[in-house]
N, C-alpha and C positions, 0 to 999 in steps of 0.2 A: 174299512181299509183293509186290503189283502196284499199279503206279501209273500212272494215265493223264494223259498229257501233252495238254493242251487250249490252245485259243488261236485267235483270228481269224487270217486270212491276213496275212502280213507283219508279225507282232509279234515273231519270232524264235524261234517255236515249232521248226519244223523245224531252225533252226540249233543250237538246244540238243539236239534229240534226235539230230542228226548227231553232235555231240560226244559224246553218251554211247554210240552204237554204234561211231563210229570209235575211240574210246579203247581199245576191245577187239581193234581189228584186228591189231594187232602184239603183243598181250601173250601171255605164256606161260602155261602151266597152265590155270586156269580163272577169271581175275579177270574177265573180260568175253567176252560174244559175242552174236552176233545170231542168233536162231533163225529169224526170217523178216523180211522188210523193215520191218514197223512193229512188232518186238518187240526190245528189247536187254536183255540180262541182265548186271548190273553186280554185281560183288563189293563187299560192304560192308567198307570200309577197316577194319582191326582189328590195330593193331600187337602185341597181345597174342599173336595166332597165330604170328607170326614168332619171337617170343622164346621161346615155349613149344615150338615145333618145333625149335629149336635146342637146347634143354635135353634134349629126348628123342631128338634126332637123326631126328625123324620123316621117312619117306619121302615122305609127301603131306600137303599142306595145304588144307583145303577150308574156305573161307570161306562165311558166309552171303551169299545173293544176293537182289537185288530186281529185278523185272522192270518195265522201262518200256515203256510201249504208247503209241505214236504215234497218237493218235486225229485222223486228217485229216478234211476235209470239213465243218467246223463253220462255218456262216455264218448270217446272219440268216434265219430261216425253216426251219432245220434239222429243227424239230419237225413242219413241215409236208412234210418230204421234200425241202427244198431242199438242194444240195450232195449230200453222201452220205447225209443224212437219217438215215433209221431204222438204216442199218448203222453210222452213227458212234454211235448211241445204244445199240445192241446192244454195242459194245465197251466203252463207259464203264460199263455196269451190271456188268461183270466186275472192276472194279479195286477196291482196297481205299480208296485216296484218290486226290484228283485234284491234279496240278500245273498251275494255270492260269497260263500265260504272258501277261504283261501288257505292252504296249509303254511304256516310260518313256523314250524317246529320240526326237528329232527328227532326220530325214535327208531331204532333200529328193530323194536318188537312191533311197530305198525308199518306194514310195506306201503309201497307208492305204485300206482300202475305204471309209471315211467321210471321206477327204481331209483329216482334222486328226487331231491326236495328242490324245486324252482318256482316260486308262486307266479312269476310273470309268465312263465311258460304254460302253467296250469290255466291261468286266466285267459291266454291266447286260445287254448284248446276250446274252452267252453264258448268264449266269444265267437269263434269261427264257426262252431255248430250253429248258434244262433243266427249269424249272418247268412250262412248257406240256405237256411231255412227261409229267412226273409228275402233273399234273392228270389227263390222259387214264387213267394207269395207275390212280390213285387212284380215279377215277369208276367204272371197270370193277369194281374190287375193292368198292368200296361198294355197287354194284347187287347183286353176289353175296351180299354180307353182310345186306343188307335183305331179299332173298328167302329166305335160310336163317333169318333172325330171324323170320319171320312164325309160326312154330310157338312162339314165346316164348322160344327157347333162349337164355339169359343171355349165354353166350359170344359168339354171334354179334351180340346187341344191343349187348354192351359194345364187339365189334370196329367195328360200324357207327358207334356214337357217336365212337369214336377217329378213324376214317376220315373222319367229317365235319368233325372239328376240324382234321384235316391239310388237307383240301380248302379250307376257309375260310382257313387260313393261307396256302397256296400261291395261292389266287385273291387274295390282298393283295400278290403278287408278292414273298413272303418264302420263302426256301429251307426245305425241311424240317429241316435241321440246327439252325435258329434256333427251333425250337417247343419250349416248356417240356414236358418228359415225366417221368412216374414211371418207376421202374427197369421195372416191368412193360411200360409202353407203349414204353419204348426196346428192349427184346427183341422186341415186335411190329414196330417200325419196321425192325430189321435184316432182317426177313423179308420186308419189303416191296421192297427192293431199289431204293429210290427214287435217282435221279440226285443230287438235292440234298440227300439225308441224308449223303453222303460227306463226310469232312473234307477241307478244302481247304488248300493251300500256294500262295499267291499269288507266283509268280516275276516280280519286278519287273525287267524287262530294261532296263538302261541302256546308254548309249553308252560305248565304249572310253575316250574322253577324261574321262569321269566316274569311272573306276576310281580307288580311292584318295581321292575326295572323301567327305566327312562325309556319311553318308545323310541325315542331318536338313538338309542344305542343298540337297537336290534336291526340288523342290516336288512334282513327279509322284509320286516314292516316297513323300512324306509323305502325300499323298491316299490312296494304296493302303494304307498302314499305318493310317490312321484309319479306313477303310472296313472293313479285316480286323479290326480291334480290336472294331469295333461288333458284328461278326458271329461272333466268337471264332474267326476264322481265323489261320493263321500267314502271315508274309511273309518272303520270301528274297530279298535283292538280289543279283542276278547280272548278268555281261555274257556273253550267249550267243556272241558273236563272240570274245571271249577264250576262253571254254571250248573252242570249236572250235580254236582254235590250239594251246591246251595239249594238247589230245587228240591232236595230230599230232607231239608232241615226245617224245623219249626221256624216261624219267623223271626223271634228273639235270638234264637241260635244263629240264623243266617246273618243277622245283623252284626253280631259279635264276631263272626267268621270274616266278614267284610272289614270290619275296623281292624282286625289281626292283620288283614292283608294291606291296609292303609287305603282302603277304597270307601267312598260315600255311598255308592249304590251298585246294584248288580249289572252286569254287561246287559241282560235282558231289558232292564229298564233304560239304560242308556241308548239302547238299538231301537226301542220304541220312540223315545223323545227324537233321536235322529230321523227316524222315518216320518215324523209328523213335520219336522223342519224341511225335510227333502221333498215332501210332497205339497208343502205350503198350507198345511192344517193347523187349525186352532180348536179351542173348546168354549163355548159359552156354557152357562150353568143355570139350570132352573131349580128352585128350593120351595119346600113346604113341607106340612106335616105328613102327607101321604108319601112323598118321593122327593128326594135330591138326586139330581141327575146331570150328567155332562152329554153336550150333543156336540158332535164333531162336524164343522163346515170347513170350507175353504178360506184362507185370507182374502179379505175384499168382499165378502158376502154381506148383503144389505139386509136389514130388518125383516121385512116380509119374506124373503127366500129363506133366512134363518128359521122364521117362524113356520114355514113349510116343512122343515125338517121334522116337526112335532106332529102337524097334521096338516094336509092340503087346505082344509077350511081355514086354518089360521093365516094362510097366506091370501086365500082368495078374499076374506072379510078383514083383512088387517086394518086396524085404525091407528094404533101407536104401539111403541114399546116403552115399558117403564124400566129404565135401567140404572144399576148402581154396581160399581165395581166390588167384587167379593169382599176384599179386604176392608173397605170402607163400611159395607154392611156389617162386618164381625165387630169392627170398631164401635159402631152405633149400638150394637146389641139386639137390635130387631128391625125389621122392614119398616115398621111403624115410626120408629125413632129416626130412622135414616130419612124418611119422608118428611118428619117434622123439622128436621134440620136442613133441608133442602138438598139433600144429597142425591136423591132419587130424580133422575132426568126424564122427562118425556120426550121421546124421539120419534120422529116419522119416518117415511117409506124409503128416504135417501140415506138414512143413517147406517154406517158401516159397523157391524159387530166386532168388538174386540175380544182378545183372549182374556177370559176371566170375567167378563160381563155377567152379572145375574140379572136375568131377564124375566118381566112378567108380561106377556102379550095380551092386548086388548083387541078383540076382534069381533065382528057382527056378521052372521051368515043368515 
């Protein structure tokens, strides 16, 4: 999964991204790392892995990972080439979802490009740039579809009609994700790779002094929540400055710091979990002496396709999946004990994998 972090200058976007990348600087194994200056790979926190690894005495633990891409250079006029312009837009086309950092704090020492704090205006600025870019993209596709439809081909006639509807929607300054679509149209939309069709999490960046305050008592956060609700997007309240401080502490100290703030987990962990929910993702697990690992799949994935995440041969030669819930496996004390107690189920090709399933695939190629 790849998430693009966007935001206007001085809203806390870079601070949050620095927290993401710095969090991995001193981590062992492979929980976090930086591939290049603008990409951070973060392990998905999953307590199940450590517990299963202890049960099997696994030599290696491999968590699921998320890529965060710091998409810089977005300013008013980006769609016309201002800032990094088209370079920014090409980066964002590659992500699965957008984390839109919105400034919800006042600080006279941190300037704002508009010289005032207004989260809804800032959201509108970025959304408009993405919409303008999408209009250009859809117009090009529409021109091609109209040309192809001149021979009366029903496929291109239908495509042209749908593209015209998207174009009208965008011209009303509405993001593509808010357009009502049939299932068939939704599939066509995916192949258009429109910037505004991507799901969004608005990261409402609050001041350190507001940490621990009831979110409903923060007026700017309330505005962001109302806006997101109206377009079907998610909101995460976070303090980027605190996240950066947390990322520089050893794990035990970081946990104490969180507890002092009255928090159970970091904003980064909450962001990862919310991203999974937003994109409809779950993890199934494989465990053994060599490795305990989490595999990310979409909700509703059937056993053979889930097996294919490990290796294409697993899917091609799928025979069955031996499945046991991770908690039941721990309670039984071993896979053999779970099997003897009848807790391991033999599932066929129509079985839909559930979050937390520990699976052993049987296959023959």
